[in-house]
C-alpha positions as CSV (number, residue, x, y, z in Angstrom):
1,M,0.0,0.0,0.0
2,W,2.7,2.5,0.9
3,I,4.7,1.7,-2.3
4,T,1.5,2.5,-4.2
5,V,1.1,5.8,-2.3
6,V,4.7,6.7,-3.2
7,S,4.1,5.9,-6.8
8,L,0.9,8.0,-6.9
9,A,2.8,10.9,-5.2
10,A,5.5,10.6,-7.9
11,W,3.0,10.9,-10.6
12,C,1.4,14.0,-9.0
13,W,4.9,15.5,-8.9
14,L,5.6,14.6,-12.5
15,L,2.3,16.0,-13.6
16,L,2.8,19.4,-12.0
17,C,6.5,19.9,-11.3
18,Q,8.5,18.4,-14.2
19,G,8.2,21.3,-16.6
20,F,4.8,20.1,-17.9
21,F,6.9,17.7,-20.0
22,W,3.7,15.9,-21.2
23,R,2.4,18.9,-23.1
24,T,3.2,18.9,-26.8
25,D,2.8,22.7,-27.5
26,V,6.5,23.6,-27.5
27,R,6.8,24.4,-31.2
28,L,8.7,26.9,-33.3
29,P,7.1,30.4,-32.8
30,P,5.4,32.1,-35.7
31,R,8.0,33.2,-38.3
32,R,9.3,36.7,-38.2
33,E,11.6,37.0,-41.2
34,P,14.9,38.9,-40.8
35,D,15.7,41.9,-43.0
36,A,18.8,40.0,-44.3
37,W,19.1,36.3,-44.4
38,P,22.4,34.9,-43.1
39,S,24.4,32.2,-44.9
40,V,23.9,28.6,-43.8
41,C,25.9,25.4,-44.5
42,V,24.1,22.1,-44.0
43,V,26.2,19.2,-42.8
44,V,24.9,15.6,-43.3
45,P,26.9,12.7,-41.9
46,A,25.9,9.5,-43.7
47,R,27.0,5.9,-43.3
48,D,25.2,3.3,-45.5
49,E,22.1,5.4,-46.0
50,A,21.3,4.5,-49.6
51,A,18.0,3.0,-48.5
52,V,16.7,6.3,-47.0
53,L,18.6,9.0,-49.0
54,P,16.1,9.2,-51.9
55,A,13.4,10.2,-49.4
56,S,15.5,12.7,-47.4
57,L,18.3,14.4,-49.5
58,P,16.0,15.8,-52.2
59,S,14.1,17.7,-49.4
60,L,17.3,19.4,-48.3
61,L,18.3,20.3,-51.9
62,A,14.8,21.8,-52.5
63,Q,15.0,24.2,-49.5
64,D,13.3,27.5,-50.3
65,Y,15.9,29.7,-48.5
66,P,16.4,33.3,-49.5
67,G,20.0,33.5,-48.4
68,R,23.1,31.6,-49.4
69,A,22.9,27.9,-48.5
70,E,25.0,24.8,-49.4
71,V,24.8,21.1,-48.4
72,F,27.8,19.0,-47.4
73,L,27.2,15.3,-47.2
74,V,30.0,13.4,-45.5
75,D,30.1,9.8,-46.5
76,D,31.4,8.0,-43.4
77,G,32.9,4.9,-45.0
78,S,29.7,3.6,-46.6
79,T,29.7,0.3,-48.5
80,D,26.3,0.7,-50.2
81,G,27.1,3.5,-52.6
82,T,25.7,6.3,-50.4
83,G,28.1,8.9,-51.8
84,E,27.5,8.2,-55.5
85,L,23.7,8.0,-54.9
86,A,23.9,11.5,-53.3
87,R,25.7,12.9,-56.3
88,E,23.1,11.3,-58.7
89,L,20.2,12.7,-56.7
90,S,21.8,16.1,-56.9
91,R,22.3,15.9,-60.6
92,R,18.6,14.9,-61.1
93,Q,17.2,17.2,-58.4
94,G,19.2,20.4,-58.8
95,G,18.5,23.0,-56.1
96,L,21.1,23.8,-53.4
97,P,24.8,23.1,-54.2
98,L,25.9,19.7,-52.9
99,T,29.4,18.6,-51.9
100,V,30.1,14.9,-51.2
101,A,33.2,14.2,-49.2
102,S,34.7,11.3,-47.1
103,P,37.0,11.8,-44.2
104,G,38.2,8.2,-43.9
105,E,38.0,6.0,-40.8
106,P,37.8,7.9,-37.5
107,P,41.0,8.0,-35.4
108,A,41.1,6.7,-31.9
109,G,38.9,8.6,-29.5
110,W,36.4,9.7,-32.1
111,T,32.9,8.4,-32.8
112,G,32.4,7.9,-36.6
113,K,29.5,10.3,-36.7
114,L,31.3,13.1,-35.0
115,W,34.4,12.6,-37.1
116,A,32.2,13.0,-40.1
117,V,30.6,16.1,-38.6
118,R,34.0,17.5,-37.9
119,H,35.0,17.0,-41.5
120,G,31.8,18.6,-42.8
121,I,32.2,21.6,-40.5
122,G,35.8,22.0,-41.7
123,L,34.6,22.2,-45.3
124,A,31.8,24.6,-44.4
125,R,34.1,27.0,-42.6
126,A,35.7,27.8,-45.9
127,R,32.3,29.4,-46.8
128,D,32.2,31.4,-43.6
129,P,28.6,30.6,-42.8
130,A,26.7,32.3,-40.0
131,Y,24.8,29.1,-39.1
132,L,25.4,25.3,-39.5
133,L,22.4,23.0,-39.9
134,L,23.4,19.5,-38.6
135,T,20.9,17.0,-39.8
136,D,20.9,13.2,-40.2
137,A,20.6,11.4,-43.5
138,D,17.2,10.0,-42.6
139,I,15.6,13.3,-42.0
140,A,13.2,14.8,-44.5
141,H,12.6,18.6,-44.3
142,A,9.6,20.6,-45.5
143,P,10.6,23.2,-48.2
144,D,10.5,26.0,-45.7
145,S,12.3,24.1,-42.8
146,L,15.6,26.0,-43.1
147,R,13.9,29.3,-43.5
148,T,11.8,28.7,-40.4
149,L,14.7,27.5,-38.3
150,V,16.9,30.5,-39.1
151,A,14.0,33.0,-38.6
152,A,13.4,31.4,-35.1
153,A,17.1,31.6,-34.2
154,R,17.4,35.2,-35.2
155,A,14.2,36.4,-33.6
156,G,14.8,34.6,-30.3
157,G,18.6,35.1,-30.1
158,F,19.2,31.4,-29.9
159,D,22.6,29.8,-30.5
160,V,20.9,26.4,-31.0
161,V,17.4,25.7,-32.4
162,S,16.6,22.0,-32.6
163,Q,13.5,20.2,-33.5
164,M,12.6,16.7,-32.5
165,A,11.8,15.1,-35.8
166,R,8.6,13.2,-36.0
167,L,9.6,9.5,-36.1
168,R,8.0,7.0,-38.3
169,V,5.0,5.1,-36.7
170,E,3.6,2.6,-39.2
171,S,4.3,-0.9,-37.9
172,A,2.7,-2.2,-34.7
173,W,5.9,-2.1,-32.8
174,E,6.6,1.5,-33.9
175,R,3.2,2.6,-32.7
176,L,3.8,1.0,-29.3
177,V,7.4,2.1,-28.7
178,V,8.2,5.3,-30.7
179,P,5.8,7.8,-29.1
180,A,7.0,6.6,-25.7
181,F,10.6,7.2,-26.8
182,V,9.9,10.9,-27.3
183,Y,7.7,11.0,-24.2
184,F,10.5,9.6,-22.0
185,F,13.0,12.0,-23.6
186,A,10.8,15.0,-22.8
187,Q,10.4,13.7,-19.2
188,L,14.2,13.6,-18.8
189,Y,14.7,16.9,-20.6
190,P,11.6,19.0,-20.3
191,F,11.6,21.3,-23.3
192,R,10.4,24.4,-21.3
193,W,13.4,24.1,-19.0
194,I,15.9,23.7,-21.9
195,G,14.8,27.1,-23.4
196,R,14.9,28.9,-20.0
197,K,18.0,31.1,-19.4
198,G,19.7,30.0,-16.2
199,S,18.4,26.5,-16.4
200,R,21.0,23.7,-16.3
201,T,18.8,21.4,-18.4
202,A,20.4,20.9,-21.8
203,A,19.4,18.7,-24.7
204,A,19.0,18.8,-28.5
205,A,17.6,16.4,-31.1
206,G,20.5,15.3,-33.4
207,G,18.4,14.9,-36.5
208,C,17.8,18.7,-36.7
209,V,20.1,21.1,-35.0
210,L,20.7,24.7,-36.3
211,L,23.9,25.9,-34.6
212,R,25.4,29.4,-34.7
213,A,28.8,28.9,-36.3
214,G,30.5,31.3,-33.9
215,M,29.1,29.3,-31.0
216,A,30.4,26.1,-32.5
217,E,33.9,27.5,-32.2
218,E,33.3,28.8,-28.7
219,A,31.9,25.5,-27.5
220,R,34.6,23.5,-29.3
221,I,32.1,21.5,-31.3
222,P,32.7,18.7,-32.3
223,D,36.2,18.4,-30.9
224,G,35.1,18.9,-27.3
225,I,32.5,16.1,-27.5
226,R,34.4,13.7,-29.9
227,Q,33.8,10.7,-27.7
228,A,30.1,11.3,-27.0
229,V,27.8,8.5,-27.8
230,I,24.7,10.6,-27.3
231,D,26.1,13.5,-29.4
232,D,23.0,15.7,-29.5
233,V,22.8,16.0,-25.7
234,A,26.5,16.5,-25.4
235,L,26.4,19.2,-28.0
236,A,23.6,21.0,-26.1
237,R,25.5,20.7,-22.8
238,A,28.7,22.1,-24.4
239,V,26.8,25.1,-25.8
240,K,25.0,25.8,-22.5
241,D,28.3,25.5,-20.6
242,A,29.7,28.1,-23.0
243,G,26.9,30.5,-22.2
244,G,24.7,29.7,-25.2
245,H,20.9,29.9,-25.4
246,L,19.1,26.8,-26.5
247,W,15.6,26.0,-27.9
248,L,14.2,22.5,-28.4
249,G,10.7,21.5,-29.4
250,L,8.6,19.1,-31.4
251,A,8.6,19.4,-35.2
252,D,5.6,19.9,-37.4
253,R,7.2,19.3,-40.8
254,V,10.6,17.6,-40.1
255,D,10.2,13.8,-40.3
256,S,12.4,10.8,-39.9
257,V,12.0,8.3,-42.8
258,R,14.0,5.5,-41.2
259,P,11.8,2.4,-40.6
260,Y,12.0,0.4,-37.4
261,P,9.5,-2.4,-38.4
262,R,10.5,-5.0,-35.8
263,L,11.0,-5.0,-32.1
264,H,14.6,-6.1,-32.7
265,D,15.2,-2.9,-34.7
266,L,13.8,-0.6,-32.0
267,W,15.7,-2.7,-29.3
268,R,19.0,-2.0,-31.1
269,M,18.2,1.7,-31.5
270,V,17.6,2.1,-27.7
271,S,20.1,-0.4,-26.3
272,R,23.1,0.9,-28.2
273,S,23.2,4.1,-26.1
274,A,21.0,3.5,-23.1
275,Y,23.8,2.7,-20.7
276,A,25.9,5.5,-22.0
277,Q,23.1,7.8,-21.0
278,L,23.7,6.5,-17.5
279,R,27.4,7.2,-17.9
280,H,28.1,3.5,-17.5
281,N,27.5,3.8,-13.8
282,P,26.0,0.7,-12.2
283,L,24.5,2.7,-9.3
284,L,22.7,4.9,-11.8
285,L,21.5,1.8,-13.6
286,L,20.1,0.4,-10.3
287,G,18.4,3.7,-9.6
288,T,16.9,3.8,-13.1
289,V,15.5,0.3,-12.9
290,A,14.0,1.0,-9.4
291,G,12.6,4.3,-10.6
292,L,11.0,2.8,-13.7
293,A,9.5,0.0,-11.7
294,L,8.2,2.4,-9.0
295,V,6.7,4.9,-11.5
296,Y,5.5,2.7,-14.3
297,L,5.1,-0.9,-13.1
298,V,3.8,-0.4,-9.6
299,P,0.4,1.2,-10.6
300,P,-0.9,-1.7,-12.7
301,A,0.6,-4.2,-10.3
302,A,-1.2,-2.4,-7.4
303,V,-4.5,-2.6,-9.2
304,V,-4.1,-6.4,-9.6
305,V,-2.7,-7.1,-6.1
306,G,-5.1,-4.7,-4.4
307,A,-8.1,-6.3,-6.0
308,A,-6.8,-9.8,-5.3
309,A,-6.0,-9.0,-1.6
310,G,-9.1,-7.0,-1.0
311,S,-7.2,-3.8,-0.3
312,A,-9.3,-0.9,-1.7
313,V,-6.6,1.7,-0.9
314,T,-4.0,-0.2,-2.8
315,A,-6.2,-0.8,-5.8
316,V,-7.6,2.7,-6.0
317,G,-4.2,4.3,-5.5
318,G,-2.8,2.2,-8.3
319,A,-5.7,3.0,-10.5
320,L,-5.3,6.7,-9.9
321,A,-1.5,6.6,-10.6
322,W,-2.2,4.6,-13.8
323,A,-4.9,7.1,-14.9
324,V,-2.5,10.1,-14.4
325,M,0.2,8.2,-16.3
326,A,-2.1,7.4,-19.2
327,G,-3.5,11.0,-19.2
328,T,-0.1,12.5,-19.5
329,Y,0.7,10.1,-22.4
330,V,-2.4,11.0,-24.5
331,P,-1.0,14.3,-25.9
332,M,2.0,12.5,-27.3
333,L,-0.2,9.9,-28.9
334,R,-2.3,12.6,-30.4
335,Y,0.9,14.3,-31.8
336,Y,1.8,11.0,-33.4
337,R,-1.8,10.6,-34.6
338,Q,-2.3,7.4,-32.6
339,P,-5.4,6.2,-30.8
340,P,-5.7,7.1,-27.1
341,W,-6.4,3.5,-26.1
342,L,-2.7,2.9,-26.4
343,A,-2.1,5.1,-23.3
344,P,-2.9,2.4,-20.7
345,L,-0.3,0.2,-22.4
346,L,2.5,2.6,-21.3
347,P,3.6,0.3,-18.4
348,F,4.3,-2.5,-20.8
349,T,6.3,-0.2,-23.1
350,A,8.2,1.1,-20.0
351,L,9.0,-2.5,-19.1
352,L,10.5,-3.0,-22.6
353,Y,12.6,0.1,-22.1
354,L,13.7,-1.1,-18.7
355,L,14.8,-4.4,-20.3
356,M,16.6,-2.6,-23.2
357,T,18.5,-0.5,-20.6
358,V,19.6,-3.6,-18.7
359,D,20.6,-5.3,-22.0
360,S,22.6,-2.2,-22.9
361,A,24.5,-2.6,-19.6
362,V,25.0,-6.4,-20.1
363,Q,26.4,-5.8,-23.6
364,H,28.8,-3.1,-22.2
365,Y,30.2,-5.4,-19.5
366,R,30.5,-8.3,-22.0
367,G,32.7,-6.1,-24.1
368,R,30.5,-6.3,-27.1
369,G,28.0,-3.5,-27.0
370,A,25.3,-3.0,-29.6
371,A,26.3,-3.1,-33.2
372,W,25.4,-0.1,-35.3
373,K,26.2,0.4,-39.0
374,G,29.0,-2.2,-38.9
375,R,30.7,-0.8,-35.9
376,T,30.5,-2.2,-32.4
377,Y,31.9,-2.0,-28.9
378,A,35.2,-3.8,-29.1
379,R,35.7,-3.8,-25.3
380,P,34.0,-2.3,-22.2
381,D,35.8,1.0,-22.5
382,A,35.5,1.3,-26.3
383,V,33.6,4.2,-27.9
384,P,30.6,3.1,-30.0
385,D,30.1,4.8,-33.3
386,E,26.7,6.0,-34.5
387,G,27.8,6.5,-38.1
């Protein structure tokens, strides 16, 4: 009974005191266009992305941007013809100028993705841009995406403007797991706190990060975060530590086209970096497992146990906590255009995430880690590459 009361109290606190993380109204403000449009270089790290590039790269080349803009796609050792396909798409599509380059294999101490980003930023600096757009190869942008990002950055004085791309939700597992992924992320990093000056909360969404070029140098990006597995959060932290102003919100017209049709695909996506999020700290892992169990698993268990044991307080307390949980999840389901009846299933999804996190730790201590784009943890202290 007392565990149930603590769980209900935790949900009341999350509902009211965690930056209203469950609301989905943190979006880019209405566009106020600047008098003069600054130059922008778009950097796209890509490793074996031939399957998704035809759905994403043309959207970048077709950007309706009034200022000078150029795209740099950095082929991070692809074996599927990513670089040549990018050139062919540019020849057919036209639009913004495209440069395709390859930096070779990353040296020791660098993740593959950040090494590719470093190479792309190095090429971009020759153009002396005011802003850098760091975007993944699986992200499709609406024609006015770049224009909207720059207008928001200029109007708000932001050093980083990042949008959480809308992930694909087509398969049954994607519908069950993907909205919860963004929900959990917002719970850890409430968007309202990120944009508040003086707040220590820092995060970005790596698929769409507009970064002021001057701030990239001040914050030593990417050199200062070269070993980061979760590079978007590390980038945001570096910018905030350098005195920068961040903004992060949900996207309306920026979408990930990468499919995760099976549970195995989603499991790999989460487990490859989950334990890194906990800084490979076993005490943090134990705390996370206990916290997930208390907050997400206790409410439905309390309903069942309370009903079986004839404890009305336990059953009602569990039902109330479960109802608050489901209620806070409904806005995210609506954002992803999913039916609200999925909300009561959140405890099951949380259990999956708990197991993914434990598996991430197990793989770390076995010295293997989670494979990603042909690169893996070679030993417990190795740096995984995201490609």
